[in-house]
Residue, then its C-alpha position, 0 to 999 in steps of 0.5 A: m892702677h887696678q879695677p875689678h871686673y864691673r861687666d855683670g855676670k848676666d848680661g855683660q853690662y858694665r854695672l860701675p862706670w870706674v874704668y873709664l871714669h878714671a881713665i880720662k881723669d887719673y890714668t890720663d893725668m898720671a901720664a902726662h905728670l910723668e912725660a912732664m917731668p923726664e927726670a922722674r922715674v917710677v914703678v907704675n903697676f897694672a892689673p890685668v883685669l883692668l888692662e883688658q876692661l881699657d882695651d875694651y872701652a876703647r873698642q866699644t866708644g870706637g865702634w859706636l863713633e865708626d857705625g854706632q854700635p851700641m855700648q855695653d855701657a849704660m851712661l855712655n849709651m845715654l850720653a850717646g843717645v842710643a838710649a833713652f833717659p829714664a821716664c819713672p821717678d825712681e830710674r831719674a833719681r837713681l841717675l841724678q844721684d849717679c851724676q853726683r858720684a864725685h867730691h863736691p868741693t873738687m869735681i862739683a862746686p867748681y863747675a857753677e853750671f853744672q853745680g847750678l843743674l844740681d841745684v835745681c833738681q835738689p828740691l824736687l829729689h828730695h821734697a817729701a810731699m813730692a815723693g820724686q814725682g816733681l823729676m817727670f818735670l825735668s825735660e831731656q835736654f836737662f839730663i843731657d846737660l847733666l850728663v855732658w858736665y858730670h863726663l866734664a867734671w871727671m875729665g882729667v886736667s891734662v886732657h883740659q890742657s891738652d885738648p881744645r875740644v873740652g874747652i869748646l864743650m864748656d864755654k857752651a854751657r848748657g843746650f848740649e846737641p847731638a854733635d856736642r855730645r858725640m864729640l865728648l865721646q871722641i874726646i873720651h875714646d881718644a883719652v882712653a885708647g891712648i892710655i896703654p900705649r902711653y905707658r908702654a912709651l914711657y916704659e921703652r924709653g926707660q923712664i919708668e917700671l911697668s909691673t903687675t897683679p895676678y890677674g883676677h886681682p885675688i888676694v894670693p896667701l888666701l888661696l893658697d892657705f886659710d891658715s895664713m891668716a893668723d899670722a897676724q889675726p890668730d882670734a879672728p872667726r874663720p869661714h866655714h869650710p877649711a881651706y879654699p880648693g885647688g888654691k895653689e892650681r887657682a894661684r898658678w892659673h892667675m899668676d899665668r894668665g896676667l902675665q900673658v895679658f902683661d905681655h900682650y899690651f906692654g910687649h915684655r915680661p916684668r920683673g916685678i909683681w905687685l901681689s894684690e893688695g901686697a898680700v904676702s906669705t911664704a908661699a906666695v912668694h914661693l909661687l914668685d920664685d918659679y916664675d922667677i919674678q926678682w921683686t915683690a913688696s908690701g906693707q910696713e906693718v908686714w915688716h915690722d911683724s917680720c922683723l920680730r919673727s926674725g928675731l930683730n927685736e930692736v925697734r931703731s934695727c928695725n926701722r932701719a932695716l925697712y929702708r932695705p929690700a928683704q929676702l927670705e932666706d930659701s927665696n931668691c925674690k926680694l921684697f920692699f916694704r911700704d913707708d906707711g906714715l910718707s904714703d899716707l901723707i900723700g894719700f890723706q894729709y897734702k890734699d889740705w896743703h898748698a903744694d909747693d908746702a906739701a913737696r918742702d914736707f915731703c923732701q925734708h921727711a925724705e932728708n931726715i930718713a937719710n940722717f937717720l941712716g947716716d953713711q949707708a943712706g945711699q945704699r938704702v930705699v925709701t918705698v912709696i906705694l899708693d892707688g894711682e887713682n883714689a886720692w887725687e879726686y879729693y885734691p884741688k885740680n886732681a893733685h895737678y899743682f901738687l903733683t907738678a910740685f912733687y915730681r919737680a922737687l924729687s927730681h932735682h933733689p941733691r940727696v934723694e934719688m928717684t928710682t925703681f924698684s928692678d933698677a933699685l937692686a941693679q945699683g947695688a941695694e943690697p937685700l936683708p937676710l929675712s928667717r921668716l915672713s908674716a903673712g899680711s897685707w899693706v892694709y893693717g899688715s893682716f888680710s883682715t880686710w877681706i877675711g875674719e869678719k862674719d860677712k867676708n866669711l860668707g863671702w868666702d864659703l859662697l866661693v868655695e862652694a861654686r869651687q867645689a861645683f867647678d871640680r865636680v863638673l871638670a871632672s865629669g868631663r862634660l865640658g869641651p875646651v872653649q867651655k872650660q876656658a869660660v868657666e876658668a875665666q869666670l872663676a877667676i873674676c869671681e876670685g877677685s879681692d874687691w868683692f871681699w874689700w866692700f863686706g862689711d857694716y862698716n863700709p859704705a852702704e851704696s857702695v855695698r850694694d853695688f859690689e855684693l850684688l855684682y860678686r853675687q852676679h858672677l858667682e850666679k853666671l859661673y854656675e850657669l856655665l858649668g849647666e849647675p843650678v843656682p842655689p837659692r842662698l845667692a838671693q840673699p845679699v851678703s852684705h849690707g853696709g851702713g857705716h862711713m869710711e873715710n874717703s868713702g872706703t876707696m883707700r885705708r889709712n895705715l898712720 
């Protein structure tokens, strides 16, 4: 589970709604599936920056419900009646577009009232002769109804099933009044506020293992050394700057802060760390050793390349070894490697299958692996890793049928045991010694999603220059302790991986626009906190996008 820092560096407003929308849909539903199937065992990873934003949304929605305090989210303020609906055609058009940010076949089309509202406005939005002016004829009630339905469509199946207030609103269908809008905000608040306690309770009763990432979700191997990209991208262009200054110090800062945040919310120290995006290198694993971390994980391509570098050249042997944890010869941390085929079946393929067929197919794949491993199967681990939020909107009913069938089939399967990484190690999964680890991530076994392309490299150069300004100002001694803490936290936001994920012409233009603007605003905020002039270059976009990636670019397929 991870979302980047969506608050505008300039004014603190949330510019994108994905934290609370995924909270009311995916984080609630994933918890509900586990609560309904106590036999299931999984690892759930929460990025610290997501935990803080979940807490912040719970606090802000609670503040509005208690005393009408405005929230720092424009869409929620409009829903609450705190902010007026836009008056000009361009802003109205943007709101209409924002209210369609959902997978149409599974999240809009099933709701006739929601679809009907959108059908009304489409001619006004797209008719060339009107140039958007027809939107001025839409009433305030139209926008209220549209906004209510947008949030109802994003509501998780478990919330629909467990909270009768959702049904009351859906039955009303149109003409929502202030009391209805308040009811919807209360539902949102209750769902968001319950997420962290629910996962903590699942951990405390022994059903799940909780892990975390370094605080701001940075690509740690790249912070430590740009040269780590050479293992998988030897010929890719590099940033102009040869290295990220003080990268090891910053990586340790993210580790320290991330562990503090995790302990604050979950009351214990995690045994495992999912290094952001499964991005590993020898230096990154040694960093985990410094914190006595028991395990981390990455992708199958990293394992394959590591096999070759370690002299394990037989494909059959390498495939068998995929199902063992690995351990570098001079390290204590164990490494698990994602079965890309099985993981991508869930992420991309099973959405089009009948749920029972998909669950049976997955179990058959697991049995095939067990047969392949033979007598060693009982000591082997099949690792399945994917997002806790992005796949499910492409399934009917937010994957309710699939995940119900999937957890049931695995929990009662005679040859498959659901487990966690820590439990697998405790139960005797013996690590395979690995002489070399190829630096890379779960995406293509490389860092190509974050570096090695013109726009991505420019993003790194801008970050390096901001870090150089940070170092100069700190060395001057002109910042007090509180100021220093603020600039360190702001730098951490700028070091996050998500900005670089979206840079590049292959990504959708709308998403690129949103994320690259946020990135530049966060860098501007850093310079302002440092008391330094903002470089003119930050007024120009880093990337424009324009491609059409699968699933809107939120996930990557390795099949």
